[in-house]
N, C-alpha and C positions, 0 to 999 in steps of 0.2 A: 504494500500500500504506500503510495507516495502522494504528495500534494504540496502546493506552494500557496502561501498567504502573503498578499501585498499589503503593506502597512504605510500609511501616511500620518505623521504626527505634526501638530502645530506646536512650535516651541515659542513661548513668550520670552521677552527680553530678560526676565529674572530666572529663566531656566525651567520653569514649570511647563508642562506639556499636556496636551490632550490628544486623543485619537480622532483624527478627521475621517479616515477611511480605513476599512478593513475588508479586503476582498479575497476570497479564496474558498477552499474546500471546507465545508461546515464543521466536520469533527476537529479540524486543525485550527479554525478561527477561535474556538473555545480555548485551546492551548495557548494561542498567541495572547489572548486576553489575560491569561494567568501570568504570562511573561511580562506583559505591560504593567500588571499590578505590582510587580516587584522591581521594575526598572526605576533607578533613581532619576531625579531631575537632572537636566543637562547643566553644564556650567553657564553661569549668567554671562551674557554678552553685552548687556547694557543697551542703551538707545531706546527707541520706541517701536521698532518694527518687529513683528513676529516672523518666524522662519518656518518653512516646511522641511521635514526630514522624511525621506521615503526609503524604504528597504523592503526586502522580502525575507520570509522565513520558510525554508524548505524542510519538509519532513520526509523521511524514508524509514519505513518499517520493513525490515528484511527478514528472511529466514535465518539460516545458519551463518551465511557470510554475504557481504555486499558484492554485487556484480561490479567488476572493474570498470565497465562502461559508465556506471553511475558515479564512481569515484572520479573518473575523467571529466564527466559533465560538471561535477561539483567544483573541480579545480578551475574551470573556465567560466565561472559566474562572478559577477560583481554585485556588491551591495546585497548579498544574500547570506543569511545565517542558516547553516544546515544543522538539523537535529536528526541524528541517526539512532535508531533503536531496534531492538529485537523483541519479538512477541514472547510473552510468558509461555512456558511449556506446560 
């Protein structure tokens, strides 16, 4: 099972943020919300403008080992956090 969730955060000048958009596979969006709950605030940049930060979170749930093609695909992605896991037996 694999999936990618695209995330867009709005970061205030003081470093606080909120989630503007979360788009992806439903079971994984719940997991990304859990990650966002523990993500600390960003460093304050000052000024008055808000900024948007976009990134992706990729999920791979594999059997006993990960396919080398998947690892190669992971190496060639930008702005993606990859979480790899194995199902319980």
